[in-house]
C-alpha positions as CSV (number, residue, x, y, z in Angstrom):
1,M,52.3,79.4,69.5
2,R,49.8,76.9,70.6
3,L,48.2,74.3,68.3
4,T,45.1,72.0,69.0
5,D,44.7,68.4,68.3
6,R,41.5,67.1,66.8
7,E,39.8,66.9,70.1
8,G,40.8,70.4,71.2
9,D,43.1,69.8,73.4
10,K,46.1,72.4,73.0
11,M,49.3,71.0,71.8
12,S,52.3,72.8,72.5
13,S,54.7,73.5,69.1
14,E,57.2,71.2,70.5
15,E,55.3,68.3,70.3
16,K,54.2,68.6,66.8
17,P,57.6,67.9,65.5
18,Q,57.8,64.8,67.1
19,D,54.9,63.6,65.4
20,Q,56.3,64.8,62.3
21,K,59.3,62.8,63.2
22,S,57.5,59.7,63.8
23,Y,55.4,60.1,60.6
24,H,58.4,60.7,58.6
25,N,60.5,57.6,60.3
26,L,57.5,55.6,59.4
27,I,57.6,56.6,55.7
28,R,61.3,55.9,55.6
29,Q,61.1,52.6,57.0
30,H,58.0,51.8,54.6
31,S,60.3,53.0,51.7
32,E,62.9,50.8,53.1
33,Y,60.5,47.6,53.2
34,K,59.7,48.0,49.6
35,K,63.2,48.5,48.6
36,V,64.1,45.1,50.5
37,K,61.2,43.7,49.0
38,A,61.8,44.5,45.3
39,E,65.6,43.6,45.7
40,K,64.5,39.9,47.1
41,Y,61.9,39.7,44.5
42,Q,64.7,40.4,41.8
43,T,67.1,37.7,43.2
44,D,64.5,35.3,43.6
45,S,63.4,35.9,40.0
46,K,67.1,35.2,38.7
47,D,67.2,32.1,41.1
48,R,63.8,30.9,39.4
49,L,65.2,31.4,35.9
50,S,68.4,30.0,36.5
51,K,67.0,27.0,37.9
52,I,65.0,26.5,34.8
53,L,67.5,27.0,32.4
54,K,69.8,24.5,34.0
55,K,67.0,21.9,34.1
56,K,66.9,22.5,30.2
57,V,70.5,22.4,29.4
58,I,70.5,19.0,31.8
59,T,67.6,17.7,29.9
60,T,69.2,18.5,26.3
61,M,72.2,16.5,27.4
62,I,70.1,13.4,28.7
63,G,67.9,13.8,25.7
64,S,70.8,13.7,23.1
65,L,72.4,10.6,24.9
66,S,69.1,9.0,24.8
67,S,69.0,9.7,20.9
68,I,72.5,8.2,20.8
69,E,71.5,5.1,22.5
70,K,68.4,4.6,20.5
71,N,69.9,5.0,16.8
72,F,73.2,3.4,17.6
73,G,73.1,1.2,20.3
74,F,72.6,-1.9,18.2
75,L,76.4,-1.7,17.7
76,W,77.3,-2.4,21.5
77,E,73.9,-4.3,22.4
78,G,74.2,-7.6,24.1
79,N,75.8,-8.9,27.5
80,P,78.3,-6.8,28.4
81,E,81.0,-9.6,29.4
82,E,79.8,-11.0,25.7
83,L,80.8,-8.6,23.4
84,T,83.1,-8.9,20.2
85,D,86.3,-6.6,20.2
86,E,84.2,-4.4,17.6
87,Q,81.5,-4.1,20.1
88,R,83.5,-3.5,23.0
89,T,85.5,-0.7,20.8
90,M,82.1,0.9,19.7
91,Y,81.1,0.8,23.5
92,D,83.9,2.4,24.8
93,I,83.9,5.0,22.2
94,Y,80.0,5.7,23.1
95,Q,81.1,5.9,26.8
96,K,83.8,8.4,25.9
97,T,81.5,10.4,23.6
98,R,78.7,10.2,26.4
99,Q,81.2,11.7,29.2
100,E,82.4,14.4,27.0
101,I,79.0,15.3,26.3
102,L,77.9,15.2,30.0
103,D,81.1,17.4,31.1
104,K,80.6,20.2,28.6
105,G,76.6,20.2,29.2
106,N,77.3,20.6,33.1
107,A,80.2,23.2,32.5
108,Q,77.3,25.0,30.2
109,A,75.0,24.7,33.5
110,K,77.6,26.2,35.7
111,N,77.9,29.2,33.5
112,I,74.1,30.2,33.5
113,D,74.6,31.9,36.9
114,A,77.7,33.7,35.8
115,E,75.6,34.9,32.6
116,L,72.7,36.0,34.5
117,S,74.9,38.2,36.9
118,Q,75.2,40.6,34.2
119,Y,71.4,41.0,34.1
120,E,68.6,42.4,35.9
121,I,65.8,40.0,36.1
122,K,62.5,40.5,36.8
123,W,59.6,37.4,36.7
124,L,56.4,39.0,35.2
125,R,54.6,35.9,36.9
126,Y,51.6,34.4,35.3
127,N,48.6,36.2,34.6
128,T,44.9,35.2,34.1
129,V,42.7,37.4,32.2
130,L,39.0,36.1,32.9
131,P,36.5,37.3,30.8
132,I,33.1,39.0,32.2
133,K,30.0,38.7,30.7
134,K,27.3,41.1,31.1
135,E,23.7,39.6,32.1
136,E,21.4,40.5,29.7
137,D,18.0,41.9,30.3
138,K,15.3,39.3,30.9
């Protein structure tokens, strides 16, 4: 059996399957590329969310410490070498509390990755809709 290509040249039936194999191979490679790209996008989305959540946890910790210092700092304010015994005790309690807050917050920030590993995450990206106005006849 003889087949013809577009230019009218005769093509044997053995050559046609080779072209089909190349075509199917190209389709398979494209499909694999799309799959790898989608997996990378999903990983990048998860990493992005993890980074944002960790930053929010840390910001919450630092903000809390700032509020404590602002509202209770008068209990130990002054030159550290000239603190009274009561002021030194209050400052030590604050430092212990501060360290506990930071330790617990850092532990929660580290747990974010463990929690996110149980989910499939896809960032929907930012979308902007631009309004289109029709020109009126003049």
